[in-house]
N, C-alpha and C positions, 0 to 999 in steps of 0.2 A: 840608867841615865834618864832623868825625867825629860819629856818633851813640852812640859807646860811651863808657862810664865809663872812668876810667883803669885800673882793674884788669881792663879787657876783658870785664867783666860787663855786659850792657846792662841798664839800669833800666827798669822798666816805663813810667815817665813819659816816657822817651826813645824808646820804639820807634816812636812816631808811626804806629800802625796804624789805618787808616780803617775803621771798621764802622758799618753802618747798620742798626739794628734793623727798620726800616720797609720795607727793600728787598724782602723776601720771600724772600731767600737765607738759608738756615740760618746762624747765626753762626759755627759751627765751620768751615763751607765758607768764609766770608769771612776768617776769621782764617788757615786754611791758605793761601788765595791771597795774603794780604797777607804772610805770613811767607816763603812760597816766592819770591815776587817780590822781597823785601828781600834774600833770599840770592843770587838769581840776578843782581840788580843790582849786588851788591858792598857794599851798605849794612852788611850783617853778614858779617865775615870768618870765615875757617876757624878754629875753636876758640873763638869767641865764646860766652860762656855766657849763657843767655837766663834770664829770672827764673823762680822756682818757680810752678807752676801756680796755687797758691792767691793768691800775690802778683798775678801777671798778671791774674788774675780779678778781684780786688778793684779794680785800677786800671782795668780796662776796663768795670767794671760789669755782669760776665756771670757766669754759673755756672762753678765750676771744671771741670765736665764739658766745656764747650766748649773750654777750653784744652787739657785732656787729650786729648780727641779729636782736636784739630789737631796736638799734639805726636806722638801716636802715628801719625797718618797720614803726617806728614813723615818720621818716624823710619823707616816702612816704605818710603818712597820714596828714603830715602838722604840727606836733607837735615839730619837731626839725629840725634845719638847722645844716648841717655838712660841712665845709669847709676845704680844705687842708690847714694845718698850722694855721687854725683859731679855732680848736677845734669843739665841739658839743654844740651849744646853744638851749634854749628853745624858742618856738615861741607860744605864747598863741593864740589859735584859736579866730577869730572874735567873735563867739557865747560865748566864755568864757569871753571876754573883755568887753561884754555888748552891742555890736553893733547889736546883733541879738538875738532872745530868745534862752536861753541855753537849751539843752536838758540832763536831769538829767541821769547819768549812771545808768544802771540796778542794779549794786551792787557798794556800797562803801567800800573801803578797810579802816580798822582802822590804823591810823598811829600810830607808836610806839613812846611813849614818851621817852623810853630809851631801850637800848639792854643791859641787864646785864648778857650776856653769859660769862661764866668764861673761863680762860685758854689762854687768848689772851691779850697782850699789845694794846696800842693805836697805831695801825698800821699807822695812819696819822702822828705819831710823828717820824717815820723813818727818820734818818738824811741824807736824798737824797743828798744834795750838798756834805756834807763830804764824804759820800761813793763814790760818783761820783769822787771827788778829789782822793780819796785813789785808786780808780781804774786806773785814769788817771796816778798817780804817779807809779803804778805798771807796767803798760803796757809801759810806757816811759822807765822805768829802768829795764825791764825784760830781762836777758840774754837769748839767744836763747835756752839753754839746759833746762830752767825751762818748756819749752813747751813739753817736752817728758812725758812718763807717770807718772814720779815722785816716790817718795819713798812710799812704802807700808803703812808706818805710817803716811804719811802727809809730807807737806814741812817741812823741818828742821827749817826754820827761824821762822814760826809760832809756832812750838813746842816748841822752844827756849824761844819764847816771852811768851807763855802760862805757861810754868813752872815757869818763874820768876812772872808772874801776879797772878797765883793760890797761890804761896808761899807767895806773899804780901798781897792778899785780903782774901785768905781762909786757910792759913797755911799749904796747901798741901806740902807733901814731895816728891819731884820727881826731875827729870833732864830731859833734852831733850829727851833722849832716852826712858823715861818711859811714855811719852805723845803720844797717838795716836788720830789723827783727824778724827772725825765721821761726820755724816750728822744730829746729834742731839742725845738726849738722848734715844729715841726709837731705833735708830740704833745701838748705843754703847751697850745698854741692849741685843739686839738680838745676837750680836758678842760674849759678854760675856756668854750668856745662851749656844750658840752652843759650847763654849770651855767646859762649864761646863757638858753638856751632853757627851762630849767626855771624860770627866774626870771621869764619872760614876754618876753623879747627876741624879736624876730622878724628883726632885721637887725644886721648888722656892717659899718660903713663900711671899706673898705679903700684903700690907696693906690693911684692910677692915674698913671703905671705902677708896678708892683709885681711880687713874686714870685708868678707864677701859683699854685704849690701851696699857698700860703696861702689864697688865696680859695677853692680847691677844699676845703681843709679846713674852712673855715666852711660851706660847703654841704654837705658830708658831715655835719656836726653838726646839719643841719636848720635853719640860718639863712641868710637871704639876703645875699650879699654886696653891697655899694653902694659904686660906685666914686667916689672923691673925688680931684680933680686935685692934683698936685704941681708947684710951681714952684722957683725958685731959693731961695726961703726954706722949702721944705719943704711939708708939707701945708697945703692952702688951708683954713684954718678957717671962712672965710666961706661957702665951698661946703659944708663939713660942717653947718653950722647950717641950711642949706636942706633938709637930709635929715630923715627921721623916725627915722633910727638913734639908739640911745643907747649905742651901744659902737662904738669905733674901734680899728682897728689901725694902729699908727704905729710907725716906726723913726727916733727923733729923733736919735740920734748919728751916722747915716750911712745915709740912704735907699737902697734898692736898687730901680732901677737908676740914679737920677739922680745919687746920690753927694753929695747936699748935706744940710747940718745944719738941723734945725729952729730957726729963729731965735728969738732971746729974745722978740720981741713974739708970735710964734705960739706958743711955749710957754704964754706967760700967757694967750693967747686960748683955747687948748686946755683948760687947766685950768679956766677960766672957763666954757667950754662944758659941761664935766663937772659942775661944781658946779650950774649953772643947770638942767640936764635929768636931774639925778640918774643921770649917765652914768658908764660904764666906759671907762678907756683901757687897750688892751692894748700894752704897750711891748715891741717886738722889739729887743733890743739884741745882735744876732746877731755882729757882728764889731767892737765898740768897742774891743778890745785892739790895733788896728792903727790908730793915728794917727800920721802921720810929721811933720807940720809943727808941732805942739803937742800939749799934752796933750789927750785927748778931752774933751768936754763931759760933765759929769756926767749920770747918769741922770735921767729925769723922775721916777721912783717917789718919792725923798726929798721932793719937793714936795707930794705928795698921796698918801701910803700907803694911805689908804682909799678912793682912786678909781683907783689905777693898778695893774694886774698886771703884774708884771716877768717877762720871759721871756729866757732865756740859754742858751748851748750851747758845747761844744768843738768843734762840727763844723768851724769856720773855724781854730781853734788847733791841734788834734790831728788831726781827720778825722771825716767824717760816719759812718764805720764803727765809731766807738767808740760811737755811740748814747747819749751822755749829755747831760743838759741840766737845767734846773731852772726853775722857776716860783715867784714869790712873790705869790700872790693877795693881793687887799684881805681883811681880816678877814671881811667878810661872805660872801666866795665861798669861804673856806677849807674849811669844813665840806662844802660841796657837792662839791668836788674830792675829798675824802677818802671821801666816799660813793660815788663811781664807782669808786674803787680797792677799796672792799669788795665791789663787784659784779664783780670780777675784771679790772679794768684792769691790765695786767701792769707790774711795776715792774723796772727794769732790773736785771741779775745782781748780786747782793750782793758778789761778788768784784771784778767791775770797779768798782763804787762805791766799795769800799775802797781799790782801787789808785789810782783818782783823788784820792781824800782823802789818800793817802800823797805823791802828786806835789805837791799844793799845800801840805801841811804841811812837806814836806822843801824847799821852794823850788825844786824841779826844774821846775815848770810855769813859774815867772817866768823861770828861765834860758833855757827853750825859747822863750819869748816874746821875750826879749831877742835871741837868735840870729835867730829868723825875722823880727823887725821889721828887722834890719839886711839881711837877705836880700831881703825884698819891697820895701824901699826902694830897694835897688840895681836891682830889676827895673822898678819904677816910674820911676825916673830914666832908665833905659835905654829905657823905652816913650815916656816924654816926649821924650826926645832924638830917637828915630826919628820920632815923628810930626811933630816940628817940621821934620825934614829931608825925609822923603818925603810927608807929607800936610799940607801947610801950609794947606789949606783947613779942617781940622778944627778945631772950637772945643771945648775941654775944659770939661766942667761938673762942678761939685762940688769937694770938698776932696781933699788928698792923705791918703787913708785907704782901709782895707779892701783888697781883692785884686782891684779892677777900675776901669777908666776908663770914663766915658761921654763920647763924642765926638758932636758935631753936625756935619753936613755941609750944603753949600748946599742951599737949599731945592728946587731942581730936580733933585737927585741921586734916581735911582731906587734906592730901599733894596734891594728885592727883587732887583733886577737886579744889584746890587752884591754881595749875598750869595752868589748863584748863581755870579757870575764869580769872586769870591774862592775859592770851594770848587773851582772849575776850576784856580785857581792854587795850589791846595794848602794854602788857610788856612781853619781852622775858627773861625768867629766868628758872633755873633748880631746881631740888629738890635733897635733900640729899640722898633719895631712888635710884636716878639714878647712884650714885656711890657706892652703897652697895650691897653686895652679899645676904644679908639677910634684911628683914625690919628693918630699924633703930629704936632704943630705942625711939627716940624722932623725930617727924616730923621736918624738917628743910629745909632752902633754901640756895642756894650757889649764892652768889651776886658778880658777876664779875664788877669791875669798871675800867678795862682797856680800854674798848671800849667806854663806856658811857662818853659824854662829861659833864663837871662840871654843865653846865646849864641844863641839862637833868635830872640829878639825883633825885632832889627833886620832880619835876613833875611825874617822873617814880615811886618813892617811894609812892607818893601819890595816884597813880593809882593803884599799888600794895596793898595798904591799902584799897582802895574801893573794890577790888576784894576779899580780906580777909573778909571785912565786910559782903559781899554778901554770902560767903561760911559759915560764922559763923552765919548768920541770924541777925546780927546786923546792926546798923547805923554807917557809917563811922565818 
């Protein structure tokens, strides 16, 4: 299976380079070793172009210095050729080409059949050309006054476009003045939590299992996160009512990681809870754009705009590196959020805000979503097929939506041992316990398919099944 793109340029998402920030080995050294071994093993053939250092650094989540240092070292060793304007290309050493006896490396890194890390879209699918055109259009038509510090709530043009876009796609009830531009859901959540603390709140209920960074954001804002369980119908409102929290963070359209939708009965109960305790619902609508079996359920905010603070982002549609999101607070919290902005909370860059407004107004974002929905549905279908073939013991939880699947395994499966064995088989994957505050009722895996290339999914699940068979003491 070739890991090269058709034009013989290796895409960063296909390099499958294993790096561990917690290992104690400098990241540039890890990258040098991984690239060196990939060249020696023949994964990267002579003349293959590697991604630009800035692009590869973004996709690996490291600084550009790490990539530049690794490229320079390998160029000095004769593995790479770097030319101004010509990119970085692989030079297979003479020994590896068979002209001289090859010296086997001391250790051989296991290539990853697939990276199933959840929480990320296909970063290589970012619409570079359309984003560039949007930036060019913005800069060409930018009045000079737009280069000042700007409005505390964000650029009015983007807020106006977002108000219309959210009303059309999610049913959100707001106007331009009700939308605040943020750097993403976590940023918006932090602003809301700081205002809630000023209003006398001491706790925020969060879903369990859930995305750990959201609970950390609640704690950094000076509030206590209170774990509330999630089942097949979403947040267990009965358990929420037994807490003393008067604010709750919930993802009704597609819960992470369980993948379930908040049922109509639970939605009604949650709104009743908020009315009864004078509470606030923080709605995390992080990936509602991706529902494959039907139209996504409407946002919760339209049913109680005075009780629900709506949060959204382009992190799953474009990429987290764009750093743009929005929040629609209830009227009672709006002025408090704006006060924080006056105290120096940063507003995302004006040019980027206007570029996003242009993408939405021109219909470019909608076209991008239509293309990526087709792509992600194909990956989801391939994943379901591979699970049915190689891991028939797995039970899928949740709906066909988002960029991940949650699967549960037999109760006697050792989840931690499976994760370790999967890594030995070259599979990057996470377990349900990594997102839970207490041991989950059933062992499970969170399988992200946003990063994995379609042709890598079946081999990756086959390797996972081999790891599962090893842990269970059975034959694959």
